[in-house]
VOBA-1610 file (N, C-alpha, C; in pm, whole numbers, padded with zeros to 5 digits, always signed):
BEGIN
Unk+01887+02216-00650Unk+01849+02163-00779Unk+01880+02270-00885Unk+01937+02229-00995Unk+01970+02322-01102Unk+01842+02372-01169Unk+01849+02494-01221Unk+01732+02553-01286Unk+01688+02470-01406Unk+01783+02412-01477Unk+01747+02332-01594Unk+01669+02207-01551Unk+01708+02146-01439Unk+01635+02029-01388Unk+01492+02067-01351Unk+01479+02182-01286Unk+01347+02228-01245Unk+01259+02258-01366Unk+01317+02318-01468Unk+01241+02351-01589Unk+01194+02224-01661Unk+01283+02126-01673Unk+01245+02000-01739Unk+01137+01929-01658Unk+01153+01927-01525Unk+01052+01863-01440Unk+00915+01928-01461Unk+00911+02060-01466Unk+00783+02130-01484Unk+00718+02092-01617Unk+00799+02076-01722Unk+00745+02037-01853Unk+00691+01894-01849Unk+00766+01804-01786Unk+00720+01665-01777Unk+00593+01657-01695Unk+00590+01727-01579Unk+00472+01724-01492Unk+00351+01785-01563Unk+00372+01893-01638Unk+00262+01955-01711Unk+00206+01860-01816Unk+00293+01792-01887Unk+00248+01697-01989Unk+00173+01579-01929Unk+00229+01523-01822Unk+00164+01407-01759Unk+00037+01446-01685Unk+00029+01571-01640Unk-00088+01617-01566Unk-00204+01658-01656Unk-00181+01668-01784Unk-00286+01707-01879Unk-00374+01585-01908Unk-00501+01596-01877Unk-00592+01481-01893Unk-00616+01445-02040Unk-00581+01534-02132Unk-00598+01504-02275Unk-00485+01418-02330Unk-00376+01405-02252Unk-00259+01330-02297Unk-00270+01184-02253Unk-00247+01094-02346Unk-00254+00951-02316Unk-00116+00896-02281Unk-00100+00835-02162Unk+00029+00773-02129Unk+00069+00664-02229Unk-00029+00594-02285Unk+00002+00490-02383Unk+00061+00550-02511Unk+00006+00662-02554Unk+00058+00729-02674Unk+00197+00784-02645Unk+00217+00841-02527Unk+00349+00891-02490Unk+00452+00778-02490Unk+00413+00662-02438Unk+00504+00548-02435Unk+00539+00504-02577Unk+00441+00504-02665Unk+00466+00466-02805Unk+00560+00566-02873Unk+00536+00695-02848Unk+00621+00798-02907Unk+00764+00791-02853Unk+00779+00749-02728Unk+00911+00739-02666Unk+00998+00638-02740Unk+00937+00537-02798Unk+01013+00434-02869Unk+01086+00492-02990Unk+01039+00604-03041Unk+01101+00665-03158Unk+01215+00760-03122Unk+01235+00783-02992Unk+01342+00872-02948Unk+01476+00797-02948Unk+01584+00872-02936Unk+01716+00807-02939Unk+01745+00735-02807Unk+01852+00661-02805Unk+01891+00579-02691Unk+01900+00660-02563Unk+01964+00776-02569Unk+01989+00853-02447Unk+01859+00908-02388Unk+01763+00943-02471Unk+01633+00988-02421Unk+01563+00873-02352Unk+01561+00757-02413Unk+01497+00641-02352Unk+01566+00599-02223Unk+01698+00597-02227Unk+01776+00558-02109Unk+01755+00658-01995Unk+01755+00786-02025Unk+01735+00888-01923Unk+01595+00881-01864Unk+01496+00855-01948Unk+01360+00842-01896Unk+01351+00721-01803Unk+01415+00613-01839Unk+01414+00494-01755Unk+01479+00524-01620Unk+01591+00595-01620Unk+01656+00634-01495Unk+01566+00726-01413Unk+01498+00818-01480Unk+01405+00909-01415Unk+01295+00829-01345Unk+01237+00733-01417Unk+01131+00651-01361Unk+01180+00566-01243Unk+01294+00501-01259Unk+01347+00416-01151Unk+01379+00500-01028Unk+01438+00617-01047Unk+01466+00704-00933Unk+01338+00749-00864Unk+01234+00777-00941Unk+01106+00814-00882Unk+01052+00699-00797Unk+01055+00579-00851Unk+01006+00462-00777Unk+01085+00443-00648Unk+01216+00451-00655Unk+01300+00433-00536Unk+01269+00539-00431Unk+01261+00665-00473Unk+01236+00772-00377Unk+01097+00762-00318Unk+00998+00732-00400Unk+00860+00722-00350Unk+00844+00602-00257Unk+00911+00492-00288Unk+00901+00372-00205Unk+00966+00391-00069Unk+01068+00473-00062Unk+01143+00490+00063Unk+01106+00613+00143Unk+01015+00694+00095Unk+00975+00813+00169Unk+00885+00775+00286Unk+00895+00851+00393Unk+00817+00817+00514Unk+00687+00895+00524Unk+00676+01007+00454Unk+00555+01088+00460Unk+00506+01119+00319Unk+00383+01080+00291Unk+00321+01114+00163Unk+00180+01164+00191Unk+00129+01252+00106Unk-00010+01294+00122Unk-00103+01172+00105Unk-00217+01179+00167Unk-00310+01065+00164Unk-00347+01023+00022Unk-00361+01121-00068Unk-00400+01088-00205Unk-00290+01015-00282Unk-00167+01013-00229Unk-00058+00940-00296Unk-00029+00805-00231Unk-00113+00764-00138Unk-00091+00639-00066Unk-00087+00519-00160Unk-00180+00511-00253Unk-00183+00399-00347Unk-00063+00402-00441Unk-00022+00520-00483Unk+00097+00534-00568Unk+00219+00484-00493Unk+00231+00521-00365Unk+00346+00476-00286Unk+00344+00324-00271Unk+00226+00267-00251Unk+00216+00121-00238Unk+00264+00053-00367Unk+00221+00105-00481Unk+00264+00048-00609Unk+00415+00064-00627Unk+00468+00178-00584Unk+00613+00201-00594Unk+00690+00104-00504Unk+00636+00073-00387Unk+00702-00023-00299Unk+00707-00161-00364Unk+00599-00200-00429Unk+00596-00329-00499Unk+00696-00330-00615Unk+00697-00222-00693Unk+00792-00211-00804Unk+00935-00210-00754Unk+00961-00138-00645Unk+01094-00129-00587Unk+01143-00267-00544Unk+01055-00343-00483Unk+01090-00479-00440Unk+01130-00564-00561Unk+01053-00553-00669Unk+01085-00629-00790Unk+01216-00581-00853Unk+01237-00450-00855Unk+01361-00396-00910Unk+01482-00442-00829Unk+01467-00449-00697Unk+01576-00498-00612Unk+01608-00644-00644Unk+01504-00726-00659Unk+01525-00868-00691Unk+01601-00884-00822Unk+01574-00793-00916Unk+01640-00800-01047Unk+01774-00728-01049Unk+01808-00661-00940Unk+01934-00588-00933Unk+01936-00462-01016Unk+01820-00398-01031Unk+01809-00282-01118Unk+01794-00150-01044Unk+01829-00147-00916Unk+01815-00023-00842Unk+01943+00059-00838Unk+02052+00005-00889Unk+02178+00078-00894Unk+02187+00163-01019Unk+02291+00243-01027Unk+02313+00328-01144Unk+02402+00256-01242Unk+02362+00255-01366Unk+02439+00191-01472Unk+02480+00300-01570Unk+02606+00297-01610Unk+02653+00397-01705Unk+02605+00367-01846Unk+02611+00467-01929Unk+02570+00449-02068Unk+02679+00376-02145Unk+02636+00289-02233Unk+02729+00213-02314Unk+02707+00245-02461Unk+02813+00237-02542Unk+02795+00263-02685Unk+02697+00163-02746Unk+02627+00208-02847Unk+02523+00125-02907Unk+02559+00089-03050Unk+02535-00037-03086Unk+02548-00080-03225Unk+02414-00053-03292Unk+02409+00051-03376Unk+02283+00094-03435Unk+02237+00004-03549Unk+02314-00102-03577Unk+02272-00192-03684Unk+02205-00318-03626Unk+02197-00324-03493Unk+02136-00439-03426Unk+01990-00412-03399Unk+01903-00510-03427Unk+01760-00495-03403Unk+01709-00618-03330Unk+01598-00599-03261Unk+01533-00708-03189Unk+01394-00726-03247Unk+01362-00846-03286Unk+01228-00875-03337Unk+01148-00941-03225Unk+01028-00888-03202Unk+00941-00946-03098Unk+00811-00991-03156
//
């Protein structure tokens, strides 16, 4: 693993491991980031789900997390979202209203 990957992982883990940090607030703040940050985070999350769902040994305290990852992995497979998709250029003038 490259040192830069390890450094970024430590920062992400430190932020998510801090009990004062709200995952909901982090998700809201993520919406303000650029496309590549959002896309990379999504790839990070999907890769985590795939790896956790397919691992054969997990500590007992991660058993429920692995179960949730297996359910998510199954849904991602049904949707065809477990493969790698390349980045595509973005039309920054297009918006979606929800």
